[in-house]
N, C-alpha and C positions, 0 to 999 in steps of 0.2 A: 534136375537136381543140381547140375553144375551151375546153372544160372542163379538158383536160390542160394547156393554156397557163396557165389561171387558177391551177391547183394548183401548177404550177412557180413562178409569180410569188409566190404566198403562201409557199411553202417557202423561196424565196430571200430574201424580205423579212422573214420571221419573225425570224431572228437579229438583223438590223439594228434591228427594232422592239423586241425584247427588250433589246438593248444600250442603245438610247436611253432606254427606260423605266427601266433600272437607273441610268443617269446622272442622271436627273431626281430620284432619291431622295437625291442628295448635295446638302446644303444648307450655306450659310455660317451658322454659329451664333454666332460671337463674333469680335470684332476689337479689337485693342489697338494703337494707333499710337505711343504715347509711353511706352516701357517703361524703367524704371530699377531696379525691384525685383520686378516681377510674376513674370517667368519667366526663368530663366537656362539658356542652352544648355550643351552639353557642353564648351565652351571658356571658359565663365565670362562670356560676353557677354549683354547685355540688348538684344535686337533686338525690333522690332515683330513682331507675330504675328497670324495668323488661325486660326480653328478650323473644320474641316469636320465635318459629322455625317452618318452614313448613317441616314436615317429609315426605311429599309425593314427587313424581317426576313430579308433575304438578303444574302450577301456581294457586295461590288462593289469592283473594283480601280480606283483613281483615277489610276493611272499613265497618262501620256499626255494628261491633261486640262491645261487652261491657266488661269493666274491672271494678272490684269492690273488696273492702276489707271489705265490710259489710256482716257479716255472716247472717244477718236477711233475706237476699234474699233466703236462703235455705228453708224458710217457704213456703210450697206448697200451703198454702191458699192464698198467695198473688197473685193478678192478674198481668199480664204482665206490664201494665202501672205503677202499684205501685212498682214493682221490678225495672223497668227501672229508676225510680226516684232516686234509691239508687246506680246507676251505672254511669259510665262515658263512653261515646261512643268514638270509634276510628273514627275520622272525615275523610271525603273524601278530594280529591283535592291534594293528595301527591302520587307521583309514588312509594314511598317506601312501601306503604301499599299493593301493588301488589307483593306478595312474590312468587318468583320462587322456583324451587325445591331446598330443603335443605338450603334455605336462612333464615337469622336471621333478626329480627327487634327489635330495642331497643326503649322502650317507657319510658319517664320520668314520675314519679309519684310524687304526692304532689307538683305539679307545676302549672303554670298559662297557660291555653289553648291559651291565646293570643300570647304566644311566638312561637307557631307553632303547626303543626299537631301531632308531637310526644310528646307533653306536655299535660298531663292529670291531672285533679284536684282530683286524687284519694288519699284520706288520708292514711298516713303511719305512724306507730309508730316506730320512729327510735331507741327507747330505749327498745323496747319489741318485743314480738312475733306478727306475722301478718298472716292473711289468705288472699291469693290472688286468684281470680277466673277469668276465661275467659268465657263469655256467648256468645251464638250465637245472630244474629241480631234480632231474635224474642223476646229476653228478657226472654225466658223460658228454653231453652236447655243449660245445663251446659256442656261446651266443655272440660274444664280442670281446675284444682285447685290445690293449694299446701299450706300446713301449714308451714310457715317459722318460725323457732325458733328465739330466741333472738340472734342477731349477734353482734360481736364486730365491731368497726369502720373499714369500707372498706372491710369487709368480705362479701362474697356472698354465696348464697345457690343455688347449681347447680345440674343438673341431669346428670348421667353417665350410659352408657350401661354396665351392668355387663356381660351378655351373651345374646344370642338371645332371645328376648322377655322379658328380665328382666332388670329393671332399678332401680337405687337407687339414692337418693339425698344426697349430701355431702356438708359440710361447707368448703368453699375454702378460703385460706388466701389471703391477698390483692395482693401478687405478682403472684397469679394464677387465678385472676379474668379475665373473657374473654367476655366482652360485644361485641356483633356483630359478633362473630365467634363461631365455634363449640367448645364445652367445652373440647373435646379431644385434641385440638390443643394448649393447654396452655403451654406445655413443648417445642414445636418446634416453637413457635411464635417468629419472629425476632424482633429486636429492632425497625426497621423502621415500621413494622406492628403495634407494640404496641404503638409507638408514633402517628401513624395515627389513631389508635383506640381511644386513650386517648384524642387526640387533633384533631378531624376531620376537623376543620375549620382553623387550624393554628394560633389561637389566642395566645396560650401560647408561641409558638416559635417566633411569631412576637414581643410580649412584651419583651421576653428575648433578642432578637436581638437588639431592640431599646434601652434596658437598657444597654447592653454592649457598643453600640456606644456612648451613652450619657456619660457613665463612662469614656471611653477613651478620649472623647473630654474635659471632665472636668479635667482629668489628664494633658492633653496637655496645657490647659489654665493656670492651676496652675504652671506648669513647666516654661512656657514662661514668665509668670508674674514675678516669682522669678528671672529668668535668666535676664530679662530686667532690673529689679531694680538693680541687682548686676552689670551689665555692665554699667549702668548709673552712679552709685557711683564710679566705677573704673575710668570711663572717667573724672568725676569731680575731683577725686583725682589727676589724671595725669595732668589735666589742672591747678589745684591749685599749684602743684609742679613746673610746668614750669613757672608759673607766679612769684612764690617766687624766683626761680633761676634767672629770668630776673631782678627782683627788687634787688636781692643781687648783681648782676653784676653792676647795675646802682649805687648802694651805694658804691661799691668798686671803681668804676671809679671816683666817687666824692671824696672819701678819697685820692686817688692817686693825683687828681688834687689839693686838698687842701695841701697835703704834698709838691707838686712841687711849689705851690704858696708860701709857707712859706720859701722854700729854695731859692727863687728868689725874695726876697722882694725889692732888690735894683733896679730891672728892672720894671719901671712903665708900659711899654708896655706889658710885660709878665703878670703883675698883672691884666690888663684888660682882657687879653685872658683867664687867669685861672678863673677869676670871671665869665666870660661868660660861661665857661665850667661847673663850679659849678652850675650856675643858670639853665643851660639847663638840667643838671642831676637831680636837684631838681624838675624842672618842669616835666620832664619825669616820675619821681617817683610819683609825685602828680597825674599825669594823669592816671598812672597804678594802683594806690592804691585805690581799691574799694572793696566792699563786694564780696568775692569769693563764688558764689552760682550758682548752675546749673539753667539755664533757665532765668537769669536776664541779660539784655543787658543795658550797660551804654553808653549813647550818650552824648558827650561833644561838644559844639559848637566850631568851628574853624573860626578865623577871619584873613583875609589877607589884606595886603596893596593894593592889586589889586581891592578890593571891595570898597574902599573909593573913594569919589568924591573930 
C-alpha cells in the first residue's frame, strides 16, 4: 500500500513539477524604460517595454504569468491574492504567448491593456531606476527579476552570456537595442531586420511613403500653376501685339488714303472713293478697338440689307 501511495503521489506531482520547470526557463532578457524611438507599437506609440526569452529547447506558454514593478510583493507575509492585486497578468488568446525554443516576446509596459495582449498596465518610472519581476501563474513563485538602473533616453538594460553558466547585465546604447531578437545579434542585424523590428506593422513606412507622394504632388501642382499663368500671360501679350499691329496697319492705310485724297482734289469721283475708303478704315478701327484683356469676348451686332423687309 505504501508503494502504491508513493507512486500515486509521484504521478500527481509530476505534471506540477514539469510545469514549474518549464516556467523557470522563461527569463527577462532586456528592459527599456524611456522609449521615444526604439520600438513603436501598432498604434504608433512609444511605450516602455521588456523582453522575455525562452531559454529551453521546448515550447512554453507564458499566458497566466505575472509582471510587476512593485517591490512590496517580496513581502512573504502577503497571501497570493494580495500579491496578485499588485501584478499584471499576461493574458491568453494570443499565439505569441506560446514561446518556442529560444524565442523572444516583447511586452509593452505602462500601457493600456485594451490595445492588445502584449500591452500591460505595469507602472514604470522612465526617469529613475526600476525593479521588474516575473512571477509564475500561482502568484507565489518568483521566476526572474532584475533591478534596472536609471537609463538615458532609448537606452536598454540587456543580459549577455559571459561564459558558460555566467551572465551579466549591460546598459546598451540606442543603436544596439535588440527587442524581439537575441542580444548577441545586435552587431550582425541587417537594416531590413532592424526596420521590421522597429516598425513591425509597417505604419512608419506607410506614413513616410504617403508623405513623399503628397510632397511630389504638391510640387507638381505649384509648378504647373506657375507655368500655366506664365503661358497665359505670354499668349495675351502675343495677342495684344498682333491686334496693335493690325490697328497700326489700318491707321496707315487711312493715312495713305487721306494723302491720296488731298492730291486728287479735282476729281470728284475719286473724292467719293477715298472718302469711302477712309470711312471703312475708321469703321474697322472702331470695331477692333476694345479692351485688350484675356478672357473677354466682345460681340458687336451686324446688320445687313438682306434682313430688312
